[in-house]
VEXZA-411086 format. One record per residue (C-alpha): x, y, z. Coordinates in pm, whole numbers, plus 50000, padded with zeros to 5 digits. Example, Ala and Ser with C-alpha at 12.3 -4.5 7.8 and 13.67 -1.06 7.14 Angstrom:
2
      u      v      w
  51230  49550  50780
  51367  49894  50714
//
This chain:
396
      u      v      w
  49989  49982  50019
  50139  50273  49931
  50163  50607  50149
  50103  50958  50092
  50272  51191  50200
  50217  51586  50180
  50613  51692  50239
  50786  51791  50009
  51168  51602  49862
  51434  51763  50037
  51596  52001  49899
  52008  52116  49882
  52000  52467  50089
  52133  52731  49772
  52464  52891  49713
  52483  53257  49840
  52514  53444  49614
  52860  53542  49410
  52929  53843  49129
  52720  54147  49036
  52456  54001  49311
  52729  54012  49645
  52815  54353  49535
  52520  54508  49486
  52423  54313  49837
  52664  54512  50038
  52761  54830  49876
  52638  55073  50077
  52361  55287  50134
  52397  55585  50072
  52587  55494  49709
  52264  55344  49633
  52073  55646  49714
  52299  55875  49523
  52294  55618  49190
  51881  55669  49233
  51821  56040  49294
  52072  56032  48992
  51868  55874  48785
  51529  56042  48915
  51700  56400  48824
  51844  56262  48523
  51564  56407  48326
  51568  56770  48516
  51953  56802  48506
  51949  56711  48114
  51666  56985  48055
  51858  57258  48234
  52185  57179  48108
  52076  57226  47677
  51904  57514  47807
  52252  57664  47962
  52390  57529  47608
  52190  57717  47405
  52313  58011  47608
  52709  57965  47576
  52634  57891  47240
  52507  58202  47181
  52777  58408  47387
  53039  58141  47150
  52899  58211  46843
  52860  58651  46907
  53206  58661  47025
  53409  58452  46757
  53159  58671  46495
  53261  58982  46725
  53658  58853  46725
  53658  58823  47100
  53727  58543  47370
  53467  58420  47485
  53662  58273  47776
  53749  58629  47899
  53370  58739  47832
  53282  58378  48046
  53496  58502  48410
  53512  58961  48291
  53399  59220  48575
  53342  59017  48902
  53509  58679  48763
  53841  58925  48777
  53796  58967  49076
  53766  58604  49210
  54056  58526  48976
  54319  58768  49112
  54234  58561  49479
  54316  58249  49300
  54623  58344  49177
  54780  58595  49394
  54546  58596  49715
  54358  58852  49934
  54485  59136  49914
  54567  59223  50255
  54335  59625  50269
  54615  59731  50065
  54329  59932  49812
  54017  60108  49853
  53839  59845  49665
  53935  59562  49878
  53890  59228  49738
  53814  59107  50093
  53462  59224  50004
  53431  58839  49780
  53369  58575  49993
  53617  58265  49993
  53472  57934  49872
  53446  58003  49517
  53790  58141  49456
  53966  57886  49712
  53753  57558  49479
  53892  57717  49148
  54240  57723  49316
  54198  57376  49466
  54115  57242  49085
  54375  57486  48859
  54628  57290  49105
  54457  56959  49021
  54407  56947  48643
  54560  57060  48357
  54287  57405  48349
  54352  57771  48328
  54229  57930  48592
  54018  58074  48382
  53865  57778  48261
  53948  57646  48651
  53675  57854  48730
  53410  57825  48437
  53477  57454  48543
  53347  57521  48901
  53039  57698  48763
  52945  57512  48540
  52906  57185  48820
  52862  57426  49109
  52506  57532  48825
  52392  57113  48803
  52382  57082  49112
  52178  57378  49199
  51977  57239  48915
  51929  56944  49135
  51837  57075  49488
  51544  57268  49259
  51444  56967  49113
  51464  56772  49414
  51222  57104  49631
  50993  57097  49341
  50946  56702  49298
  50941  56689  49716
  50676  57015  49713
  50444  56886  49418
  50567  56599  49177
  50819  56546  48943
  50703  56778  48623
  50678  57007  48884
  51020  56968  49033
  51173  56930  48584
  51047  57326  48486
  51140  57435  48823
  51465  57421  48738
  51442  57466  48368
  51291  57843  48456
  51582  57912  48599
  51835  57850  48351
  51600  58049  48168
  51600  58296  48313
  51725  58647  48137
  52062  58668  48411
  52076  58286  48304
  52420  58405  48177
  52522  58448  48529
  52506  58071  48610
  52764  58001  48353
  53016  58216  48371
  53339  58241  48676
  53045  58358  48883
  52976  58276  49283
  52643  58279  49219
  52568  57958  49077
  52742  57791  49362
  52558  57966  49612
  52228  57890  49461
  52378  57542  49484
  52462  57546  49819
  52104  57720  49932
  51849  57476  49699
  52021  57169  49908
  52014  57382  50219
  51610  57428  50218
  51619  57023  50053
  51741  56885  50393
  51483  57200  50605
  51184  57040  50486
  51330  56649  50562
  51411  56791  50905
  51774  56650  50841
  51921  56900  51083
  52298  56870  51098
  52338  56818  50671
  52068  57125  50688
  52320  57354  50907
  52636  57213  50775
  52564  57308  50423
  52461  57633  50531
  52799  57683  50657
  52945  57628  50343
  52676  57869  50163
  52806  58202  50443
  53184  58123  50323
  53046  58208  49947
  52769  58499  49998
  52730  58774  50141
  52384  58667  50139
  52391  58388  50330
  52279  58684  50536
  51897  58572  50352
  51993  58179  50474
  52122  58148  50797
  51839  58300  50983
  51581  58063  50802
  51763  57761  50914
  51794  57927  51321
  51422  58000  51336
  51338  57629  51227
  51620  57502  51454
  51471  57703  51715
  51107  57572  51714
  51240  57218  51646
  51389  57284  51976
  51150  57479  52173
  50915  57161  52039
  51141  56902  52129
  51226  56777  51827
  51452  56580  51730
  51636  56575  52060
  52020  56711  52017
  52023  56741  51598
  51849  57130  51548
  52132  57238  51806
  52404  57121  51620
  52244  57308  51327
  52168  57645  51482
  52566  57641  51573
  52698  57513  51273
  52490  57760  50977
  52619  58068  51073
  53010  57978  51134
  53076  58016  50703
  52975  58379  50710
  53067  58475  51104
  53401  58331  51085
  53483  58539  50748
  53303  58830  50852
  53561  58771  51192
  53888  58729  50969
  53828  59019  50823
  53785  59191  51110
  54166  59094  51199
  54311  59213  50921
  54168  59479  50895
  54232  59596  51287
  53816  59614  51309
  53515  59477  51438
  53295  59580  51073
  53603  59533  50821
  53375  59374  50589
  53053  59602  50591
  53388  59906  50605
  53502  59774  50311
  53102  59772  50133
  53058  60072  50179
  53396  60281  50174
  53536  60058  49861
  53220  59961  49659
  53004  60221  49765
  52693  59965  49931
  52456  60029  50193
  52157  59936  50310
  51930  60277  50247
  51572  60028  50278
  51491  60068  49919
  51557  60459  49885
  51838  60378  49639
  51631  60140  49441
  51317  60298  49374
  51433  60603  49246
  51712  60455  49007
  51365  60219  48917
  51189  60496  48853
  51400  60682  48622
  51416  60366  48416
  51087  60377  48370
  51065  60757  48297
  51392  60858  48055
  51599  60633  47761
  51743  60397  47947
  51959  60125  47869
  51817  59766  47758
  51938  59621  48145
  51885  59879  48397
  51465  59812  48183
  51544  59457  48243
  51612  59496  48579
  51347  59713  48725
  51086  59497  48523
  51266  59124  48760
  51200  59383  49029
  50840  59414  48963
  50810  59042  48915
  51019  58915  49231
  50798  59091  49419
  50487  58926  49195
  50597  58615  49267
  50633  58676  49654
  50300  58741  49667
  50232  58396  49490
  50434  58236  49702
  50228  58385  50024
  49896  58331  49843
  49975  57913  49708
  50080  57894  50099
  50461  57785  50009
  50677  57659  50304
  50724  57922  50575
  51128  57857  50496
  51171  57921  50182
  50927  58211  50201
  51153  58386  50450
  51403  58333  50276
  51265  58487  49907
  51169  58774  50138
  51510  58784  50283
  51678  58739  49953
  51405  59061  49844
  51490  59293  50135
  51858  59254  50156
  51894  59272  49747
  51636  59570  49699
  51713  59756  50010
  52061  59788  49929
  52187  60116  49742
  52424  60062  49467
  52468  59821  49167
  52098  59903  49084
  52224  59720  48720
  52275  59398  48924
  51983  59363  49096
  51915  59112  48896
  52208  58837  48933
  52126  58911  49317
  51845  58777  49278
  51962  58410  49063
  51990  58206  49437
  51580  58327  49534
  51419  58017  49327
  51184  57998  49574
  50993  58308  49402
  51002  58036  49061
  50760  57818  49167
  50434  57949  49123
  50540  57978  48749
  50657  57572  48735
  50319  57478  48951
  50158  57671  48671
  50314  57532  48363
  50339  57190  48524
  49965  57219  48539
  49887  57334  48171
  50077  57016  48047
  50400  56936  47849
  50272  57115  47515
  50164  57443  47730
  50490  57488  47843
  50727  57368  47628
  50623  57663  47405
  50633  57936  47747
  51008  57761  47815
  51136  57768  47387
  51020  58135  47424
  51215  58196  47750
  51528  58051  47650
  51527  58252  47315
  51570  58535  47502
  51749  58468  47780
  52023  58302  47547
  51993  58643  47353
  51989  58901  47661
  52295  58711  47800
  52500  58741  47528
  52362  59132  47515
  52571  59144  47848
  52881  59007  47848
  52958  59141  47454
  52731  59457  47381
  52706  59576  47786
  53007  59728  47919
  52910  59699  48319
  52887  59404  48510
  52602  59134  48442
//
């Protein structure tokens, strides 16, 4: 008589995986996360890169047509000051217009790349700026996706690459680096990654004086977390780390100049930059609108007005308060300062949350409408970028 059994026949134990499977299994988690995040952001980075490539190509062809060096034009004005720091260091307050007005991280990275690569100082400055611009576009995509959806993130990065003064993102300037650090600081805040936010904000404070608009955001968010007893010691770390770079550089300049307000004295006495609560900006804006004015001055005036409008729209849309506060402080510190009216739109480049209402609107409109708007903006931005570098004689 046969005995029926439900037991399965014994099988040999499976051999442990070898080769690539084992390597994947033991690969550090952060490497996998970084790889997956890069793959996810690839469309945004590719679109941003194409937009900026068009802008740089217009500058290149225009410059070659009038027999000037495209590389020199992409590193002119403030770019030459950064190159002076790269090649000769800080001047020790020996001039009225001291180069200590410029913060050290961007020229420091440029100098490091120049020493470690075959690139010239000018080429190194551009490589650092271009890599920083891609990092910024990635940060903008991450914020747009986190707050809304993937399409919004892609369009936010694309719009930032197509604003009127977007050519500066491809120049030997520090705006791209600061925007990247600001974007990732704010992204870390939104996700309550306190230590990351503090460390990245520290580096932002070594990049541009406009970190004064970012540091209070990190400080207030961390302080609220401390009061609410959230996340243990980490908000304390962010509270201490965030201002360290900015305050450290100001203290160093104060030591070099022999006066506690050394950096601010250099700004006012050497560079003619003070804070007058917007009186200068309003006066120059009125002049640009009622008199025969150069194209860049008219564009700056329009950008300033649109920035205020987009800030109001951001408030109506109930944008997360860290982004809203950061944009508001950027507007106050930029439009409230006297001097360099022609550069105020460039100073507002890091105020990327102002573009979120437009990115959300385009995302909802569909790719066909969004593409039509983007193509138009890219064409205008490419032309205006060439005008700024090859016709306009002052800094962008």
